[in-house]
C-alpha positions in Angstrom: 170.1 -70.6 73.8 169.4 -69.7 70.2 172.9 -68.4 69.7 174.3 -71.7 71.1 172.1 -73.7 68.8 173.1 -71.7 65.8 176.8 -72.1 66.7 176.3 -75.9 67.1 174.7 -76.1 63.6 177.2 -73.9 61.8 180.6 -74.6 63.4 182.7 -77.0 61.3 183.6 -80.0 63.5 184.6 -83.6 62.9 181.6 -85.9 63.0 183.1 -88.3 65.6 183.9 -85.5 68.0 180.5 -83.9 67.5 178.9 -87.3 68.2 180.8 -87.7 71.5 179.7 -84.2 72.7 182.9 -82.2 72.5 181.4 -79.4 70.3 178.5 -79.0 72.7 181.0 -78.8 75.6 183.1 -76.1 73.9 180.1 -73.9 73.0 178.6 -74.3 76.5 181.9 -73.3 78.0 182.1 -70.1 75.9 178.5 -69.2 76.8 179.1 -69.7 80.5 182.2 -67.5 80.3 180.1 -64.7 78.8 177.6 -65.0 81.6 180.1 -65.4 84.4 183.0 -63.3 83.1 183.5 -61.3 86.3 183.4 -64.4 88.5 186.0 -66.2 86.3 188.5 -63.3 86.2 190.6 -64.3 89.3 191.0 -67.9 87.9 191.9 -66.7 84.4 194.4 -64.1 85.8 195.9 -66.7 88.1 196.4 -69.2 85.3 198.0 -66.7 83.0 200.3 -65.4 85.7 201.5 -68.9 86.6 202.1 -69.8 82.9 204.2 -66.6 82.5 206.2 -67.3 85.6 207.0 -70.8 84.3 208.0 -69.3 80.9 210.2 -66.7 82.6 212.2 -69.5 84.2 213.0 -71.2 80.9 216.5 -70.4 79.7 215.9 -71.5 76.1 212.8 -70.1 74.4 212.6 -71.9 71.0 209.3 -73.7 71.4 206.3 -73.8 73.9 203.5 -76.3 73.6 200.1 -75.4 75.2 198.0 -78.5 75.7 194.3 -77.7 76.0 194.4 -74.2 74.6 190.7 -74.2 73.9 189.1 -70.7 73.7 192.4 -69.1 74.8 190.7 -67.5 77.8 193.4 -68.6 80.2 196.4 -68.5 77.8 198.7 -65.4 77.6 199.1 -65.8 73.9 200.5 -62.4 73.1 203.3 -62.7 75.6 204.2 -66.3 74.7 204.3 -65.4 71.0 206.6 -62.5 71.9 208.9 -64.6 74.1 209.2 -67.8 72.1 210.2 -68.5 68.5 207.3 -70.9 68.1 204.1 -71.4 70.1 202.1 -74.6 69.4 198.5 -74.6 70.5 197.2 -78.1 70.9 193.5 -79.1 71.2 191.0 -81.5 69.7 189.7 -78.7 67.5 190.4 -75.0 67.6 187.3 -72.7 67.7 187.0 -69.8 65.3 187.8 -67.2 67.9 191.0 -69.0 68.8 192.0 -69.3 65.1 191.5 -65.6 64.7 193.8 -64.8 67.6 196.4 -67.3 66.5 196.4 -65.8 62.9 197.6 -62.5 64.3 200.9 -64.1 65.3 203.1 -65.6 62.5 204.9 -67.9 64.9 201.8 -69.5 66.4 200.9 -72.9 65.0 197.7 -74.8 65.6 197.8 -78.6 66.2 194.7 -80.7 66.4 195.1 -83.9 68.4 193.4 -86.1 70.9 195.8 -86.4 73.9 193.8 -89.3 75.2 194.0 -91.3 72.0 190.4 -92.6 72.6 188.0 -90.5 70.6 187.8 -92.6 67.5 187.4 -95.8 69.4 184.7 -94.4 71.7 182.8 -92.9 68.8 182.6 -96.4 67.2 181.0 -98.0 70.2 177.3 -98.6 70.4 174.9 -100.1 73.0 175.2 -103.3 71.0 179.0 -103.3 70.9 180.1 -102.3 74.4 183.2 -104.2 75.5 183.3 -106.0 78.8 186.2 -103.7 79.8 186.6 -100.1 78.7 189.5 -99.2 76.5 192.7 -97.8 78.0 193.9 -94.3 77.2 196.7 -94.2 74.7 198.0 -90.6 74.4 198.9 -89.6 70.9 202.6 -88.9 70.4 202.5 -85.3 69.5 204.9 -83.2 67.5 208.5 -84.1 66.7 211.2 -81.7 67.9 210.5 -81.5 71.6 209.9 -78.3 73.5 211.4 -75.9 76.0 208.1 -75.6 77.9 204.9 -77.6 78.0 201.8 -76.2 79.5 198.9 -78.5 80.5 196.2 -75.8 80.8 193.1 -76.6 82.9 192.6 -79.9 81.0 193.7 -82.7 83.3 190.4 -83.1 85.3 188.4 -82.4 82.1 189.8 -85.3 80.1 187.3 -87.9 81.4 184.2 -85.8 81.5 182.9 -86.1 77.9 183.9 -89.7 77.5 182.2 -90.7 80.7 179.1 -88.8 79.9 179.0 -90.5 76.5 179.5 -94.0 78.0 176.9 -93.5 80.7 174.3 -91.4 79.0 174.3 -92.5 75.4 175.6 -96.1 75.7 174.2 -97.0 79.0 177.4 -98.3 80.6 176.6 -98.7 84.3 179.6 -100.2 86.0 180.6 -97.3 88.3 183.8 -98.9 89.5 184.9 -99.6 85.9 184.1 -96.0 84.9 186.1 -94.6 87.8 189.0 -96.8 86.8 188.6 -95.6 83.2 188.7 -92.0 84.3 191.7 -92.5 86.6 193.6 -94.2 83.8 193.1 -91.2 81.5 194.5 -88.8 84.2 197.5 -91.1 84.9 198.3 -91.5 81.3 198.2 -87.7 80.7 200.6 -87.2 83.6 202.9 -89.9 82.3 202.8 -88.4 78.8 203.7 -85.0 80.2 206.6 -86.4 82.3 208.1 -87.9 79.1 208.9 -84.4 77.8 212.5 -83.4 78.8 211.7 -79.9 79.7 209.8 -77.7 82.2 206.2 -78.7 82.7 203.6 -76.1 83.8 200.5 -77.8 85.1 197.2 -76.1 86.0 194.2 -78.3 86.9 191.2 -78.7 89.2 191.7 -80.6 92.4 188.2 -80.5 93.9 184.7 -79.5 92.9 182.4 -77.9 95.6 178.8 -77.2 95.9 178.4 -74.0 98.0 175.3 -72.7 99.7 174.8 -69.8 102.0 175.8 -72.0 105.0 179.1 -73.0 103.3 180.4 -76.0 101.4 177.7 -78.7 101.4 179.3 -81.2 99.0 182.8 -81.8 97.7 184.2 -84.3 95.2 187.7 -85.2 94.1 188.1 -83.9 90.5 191.2 -86.2 90.1 189.7 -89.6 91.0 192.1 -90.1 93.9 195.2 -89.6 91.6 197.9 -88.2 93.9 199.9 -85.1 93.0 202.7 -83.4 94.9 202.1 -80.2 96.9 201.2 -77.4 94.5 203.0 -74.1 94.1 199.7 -72.2 94.1 196.0 -72.8 94.8 193.0 -70.7 94.1 189.2 -70.8 93.8 187.4 -70.8 90.4 183.9 -69.5 90.8 182.8 -71.5 87.8 179.0 -71.2 88.3 178.0 -68.6 90.8 174.3 -68.6 91.7 171.9 -68.4 89.9 173.9 -69.8 86.9 172.9 -73.4 87.7 170.4 -72.8 90.6 169.4 -69.9 92.7 170.2 -71.7 95.9 173.8 -72.8 95.3 177.1 -72.1 93.5 179.7 -74.4 92.0 183.3 -73.8 92.8 186.5 -75.5 91.7 189.7 -75.5 93.7 192.5 -75.1 91.2 196.2 -76.0 91.8 199.1 -74.9 89.7 202.7 -76.0 89.2 205.5 -73.9 87.6 207.7 -76.9 87.2 205.7 -80.1 87.7 207.4 -83.3 88.8 205.2 -86.4 89.3 205.3 -88.4 92.5 207.6 -91.4 92.3 
């Protein structure tokens, strides 16, 4: 806990993103990985393998974009840097550990961008200035020059989490139906933004979240807010919080799906 607090105080981070809670989320994710490293390994290995399979199928290897590169736990950076002329890692902010890894490869570039296009607008809201309807996601147009491969890496279902927590917890927004529609809109916009790239898309994302006790699955929720996706190429379980990480009596699991060449449903 002290290490997390020290990191929170000392990590350079834009004020509006810190206010929304993104720095806290990033530090918490890194801490959970250190505690649950063995349980996460299958998920991380599966994600890396799927990304490399998608990369191997690309005939031209000039540029690859990795959206949601984060802590680089699930990104096979060394192989991508060896196989492509340029690797562009895209995230809100790149943590120090990721910057150090990227610095070891001259052809790896860091791009900082909000792929929802909402962070500045959400950070300006207050309890006294809540709109009657929540803003719509507006994905930022990233990076001229296109790509040969775009990877959306375990980010799709995560996009609404911090904004929704901010709206509910700090701003007191209580319209559940409006919040669900807001989250659904963020997911659909991300998928539409990916589909606009004229290249192969590798998509890895959560599909469901499950609470598991000794008797089996006791609770399950759709991580994608009923947004429909085509049948996946692969599926696996991410033991994201095995007992007693959250509680001694239950574990939290995510069912993850992966696509080597994602095509949205018509």
